[in-house]
C-alpha positions as CSV (number, residue, x, y, z in Angstrom):
1,X,154.0,76.3,72.7
2,X,151.3,74.4,75.0
3,X,154.3,74.9,77.9
4,X,153.6,78.6,77.1
5,X,149.8,78.5,77.4
6,X,149.7,76.2,80.6
7,X,152.1,79.4,81.9
8,X,150.1,81.8,81.0
9,X,146.9,80.3,82.4
10,X,148.4,79.5,85.7
11,X,149.5,83.1,85.9
12,X,146.1,83.9,85.3
13,X,145.2,81.5,87.9
14,X,147.6,82.7,90.2
15,X,146.4,87.0,89.6
16,X,142.9,85.6,90.5
17,X,144.0,83.8,93.6
18,X,145.5,86.7,94.8
19,X,142.7,89.2,94.0
20,X,140.6,87.3,96.2
21,X,142.9,86.8,98.6
22,X,143.5,90.9,98.9
23,X,139.4,91.3,98.6
24,X,139.2,89.1,101.7
25,X,141.4,90.5,103.9
26,X,140.1,94.3,103.4
27,X,136.5,92.9,103.9
28,X,137.6,91.5,106.9
29,X,139.9,94.7,108.0
30,X,136.5,96.5,107.9
31,X,133.6,94.3,109.1
32,X,136.0,92.5,112.4
33,X,136.6,94.2,115.2
34,X,134.3,96.0,117.9
35,X,131.5,97.5,116.7
36,X,131.1,101.5,117.4
37,X,127.8,102.5,116.6
38,X,127.9,106.3,117.7
39,X,130.8,106.9,115.1
40,X,129.7,104.6,112.5
41,X,126.1,105.2,112.3
42,X,125.2,108.5,110.9
43,X,128.2,107.3,108.6
44,X,125.7,104.5,107.8
45,X,122.6,106.9,107.3
46,X,124.5,109.0,104.9
47,X,125.7,106.0,102.6
48,X,122.6,104.5,102.6
49,X,120.9,108.3,101.0
50,X,123.6,107.7,98.7
51,X,123.1,104.2,97.3
52,X,120.0,103.5,98.0
53,X,117.8,107.2,98.0
54,X,119.5,108.1,94.9
55,X,119.0,104.5,93.0
56,X,115.4,105.0,93.9
57,X,114.5,106.3,90.3
58,X,116.2,104.0,87.7
59,X,114.9,101.0,89.8
60,X,111.0,102.6,89.8
61,X,111.5,103.7,86.2
62,X,113.2,100.1,85.0
63,X,110.6,97.9,87.3
64,X,107.7,99.7,86.1
65,X,108.4,99.2,82.2
66,X,109.5,95.9,82.7
67,X,106.5,94.9,84.6
68,X,104.6,96.5,81.4
69,X,106.7,94.7,79.1
70,X,106.1,91.3,80.8
71,X,102.7,91.7,81.3
72,X,102.5,92.5,77.3
73,X,104.4,89.6,76.2
74,X,102.6,87.4,78.2
75,X,99.2,88.5,77.1
76,X,99.9,87.7,73.8
77,X,101.5,84.1,74.3
78,X,98.6,83.2,77.2
79,X,96.0,84.4,74.8
80,X,96.4,82.1,72.1
81,X,95.6,79.3,75.0
82,X,92.8,81.1,76.4
83,X,94.6,81.8,79.8
84,X,94.7,85.0,80.1
85,X,93.2,84.9,83.9
86,X,97.1,83.5,84.5
87,X,98.6,86.6,83.9
88,X,98.9,87.6,87.3
89,X,100.4,84.5,88.4
90,X,103.4,84.9,85.7
91,X,104.0,88.7,86.1
92,X,104.7,87.9,90.0
93,X,106.2,84.7,89.6
94,X,108.7,85.8,87.0
95,X,109.2,88.7,88.6
96,X,109.8,87.4,92.3
97,X,112.0,84.5,91.1
98,X,114.1,85.8,88.9
99,X,113.8,89.5,87.3
100,X,113.6,91.4,90.5
101,X,116.4,90.2,92.0
102,X,118.9,89.9,88.8
103,X,117.7,92.9,87.2
104,X,117.6,94.9,90.4
105,X,121.3,94.1,91.3
106,X,122.3,94.8,87.8
107,X,121.1,98.2,87.9
108,X,122.7,98.6,91.3
109,X,126.2,97.4,90.1
110,X,125.8,100.2,87.4
111,X,124.6,103.1,89.2
112,X,125.8,102.7,92.7
113,X,128.9,100.0,92.5
114,X,130.2,101.9,90.1
115,X,130.0,104.9,91.8
116,X,131.6,103.3,95.2
117,X,134.9,102.5,92.8
118,X,134.9,105.8,91.9
119,X,134.8,107.4,95.5
120,X,136.9,104.9,96.8
121,X,139.6,105.7,94.0
122,X,139.4,109.1,94.0
123,X,139.8,109.1,97.7
124,X,143.0,106.7,97.4
125,X,144.0,109.1,94.8
126,X,144.0,112.4,96.9
127,X,145.9,110.1,99.5
128,X,142.9,110.9,101.2
129,X,143.0,107.4,102.8
130,X,146.8,107.8,103.6
131,X,145.7,110.9,105.7
132,X,143.4,109.0,107.6
133,X,145.9,106.5,108.7
134,X,148.4,109.2,109.5
135,X,145.5,110.3,112.5
136,X,145.3,106.6,113.8
137,X,142.0,106.2,111.8
138,X,141.2,102.8,110.2
139,X,140.2,103.7,106.9
140,X,139.0,100.2,106.4
141,X,136.7,100.7,109.3
142,X,136.0,104.4,108.5
143,X,135.4,104.3,104.7
144,X,134.8,100.5,103.8
145,X,132.7,99.4,106.2
146,X,129.5,101.9,106.2
147,X,129.1,101.6,102.6
148,X,129.1,97.7,102.6
149,X,126.8,97.9,104.9
150,X,124.7,100.1,103.2
151,X,124.7,98.5,100.2
152,X,123.8,95.3,101.9
153,X,120.6,96.8,103.3
154,X,119.3,99.2,100.6
155,X,119.5,96.4,97.5
156,X,117.3,94.2,98.9
157,X,115.0,96.5,99.6
158,X,115.5,98.6,96.2
159,X,114.2,95.0,95.1
160,X,111.3,94.6,97.2
161,X,110.3,98.1,95.5
162,X,111.5,96.8,91.5
163,X,109.0,94.0,92.3
164,X,106.2,95.9,93.7
165,X,106.5,98.6,90.9
166,X,106.9,95.5,88.4
167,X,103.5,93.6,89.3
168,X,102.0,97.1,89.3
169,X,103.0,97.6,85.7
170,X,101.7,94.3,84.8
171,X,98.5,95.3,86.0
172,X,98.1,98.2,84.2
173,X,98.7,96.9,81.0
174,X,97.1,93.7,81.6
175,X,93.4,94.9,83.6
176,X,93.1,98.3,82.3
177,X,94.9,97.9,78.8
178,X,93.9,94.4,77.6
179,X,90.6,94.1,79.9
180,X,91.5,91.2,82.4
181,X,89.3,91.2,85.1
182,X,90.5,92.8,88.0
183,X,89.8,90.2,90.7
184,X,90.8,87.0,88.2
185,X,93.7,89.0,87.6
186,X,94.8,89.7,91.5
187,X,93.0,86.2,93.2
188,X,95.3,84.3,90.7
189,X,98.6,85.7,91.9
190,X,97.4,85.4,95.3
191,X,96.8,81.6,95.0
192,X,100.0,80.9,93.0
193,X,102.4,83.4,95.3
194,X,103.7,81.7,98.7
195,X,105.2,84.2,100.8
196,X,107.9,82.3,102.5
197,X,108.9,80.5,99.5
198,X,108.6,82.8,96.7
199,X,109.4,85.9,98.5
200,X,111.6,85.0,100.6
201,X,113.9,83.6,98.3
202,X,113.5,86.6,96.3
203,X,114.9,88.5,99.4
204,X,117.5,85.7,99.9
205,X,118.9,86.2,96.1
206,X,118.9,89.9,96.5
207,X,121.3,89.6,99.9
208,X,123.3,87.5,98.2
209,X,123.8,89.6,95.1
210,X,124.4,92.8,97.3
211,X,127.3,91.2,99.3
212,X,128.9,90.4,95.9
213,X,128.1,93.5,94.4
214,X,129.1,95.7,97.2
215,X,132.1,93.8,98.0
216,X,133.3,94.0,94.4
217,X,132.8,97.6,94.4
218,X,134.4,98.3,97.2
219,X,137.4,96.1,96.4
220,X,138.0,97.9,92.9
221,X,138.1,100.9,94.3
222,X,140.4,100.5,97.4
223,X,142.7,98.2,95.0
224,X,142.4,101.0,92.4
225,X,146.0,102.6,90.4
226,X,146.0,106.1,91.8
227,X,145.4,108.0,88.7
228,X,142.5,108.7,86.9
229,X,142.8,106.2,84.4
230,X,143.2,103.6,87.0
231,X,140.5,105.0,88.3
232,X,138.1,104.4,85.1
233,X,139.4,100.6,84.6
234,X,138.4,99.6,87.9
235,X,134.9,101.3,87.7
236,X,134.9,99.3,84.5
237,X,135.6,96.5,86.3
238,X,133.4,96.8,89.0
239,X,130.4,96.8,86.2
240,X,131.5,93.8,84.5
241,X,132.9,91.8,87.5
242,X,129.9,92.4,89.6
243,X,127.4,91.7,86.6
244,X,129.1,88.3,86.1
245,X,129.0,87.3,89.6
246,X,125.2,88.3,89.6
247,X,124.7,86.2,86.9
248,X,126.4,83.5,87.8
249,X,125.5,83.6,91.4
250,X,121.7,83.6,90.3
251,X,122.1,80.3,88.3
252,X,123.1,78.8,91.4
253,X,120.9,79.6,93.5
254,X,118.0,79.0,91.5
255,X,119.4,75.4,90.9
256,X,119.5,75.1,94.9
257,X,116.0,77.1,95.0
258,X,113.7,75.4,92.3
259,X,115.7,72.8,91.2
260,X,113.9,69.9,93.0
């Protein structure tokens, strides 16, 4: 019994290590090599529109309501201590240090990450990738690389938009609904937020999450079984693995940035 459990654990570990090796091979093949801006730049712009612009709606709506809920809950707590003027500080720091990068990454994984996996998996199932190889075109450089860089560029920008909209939503509740002084709301926020520390760490978090989510999405699509069922399983794996990766990396980065 114990031997069987140890053997199963060993097989799972080997499968994880094998998957990590294949993922590293895929991304290395896509990113390492002589750059070709004239060929890749139009593809990059197209993918930026696909993963970035088309994700704006869910990012803006989610950021607005999360900021409003955060402000309302914060007001209820702070009002018990007569510290309502600190609401702007609480909303801004909560969004910059934690909620902004994490929620944006989770939304990006669910919307853009799953779409990338399904698209690459469908291209594999319909032998479009094999056709590129037959024409002496590297599918990793042609298909994977533009989508990877588009995700890495788009997600930090989406995180910035999410945080700005969230702060605006917090102001709508705190100032326009609950009657907190407009000047106090913004002055306390500006005094507590450090651009280099808080905003810089938020961007670093967003960049790390973008690399992880986009890498997972593209590899799951490229490694998917070329069937409809295989593509659906790969899409599900992308959302699950990306979410777990974001939450795990968030703890590590938070401990490194704010642990002291």
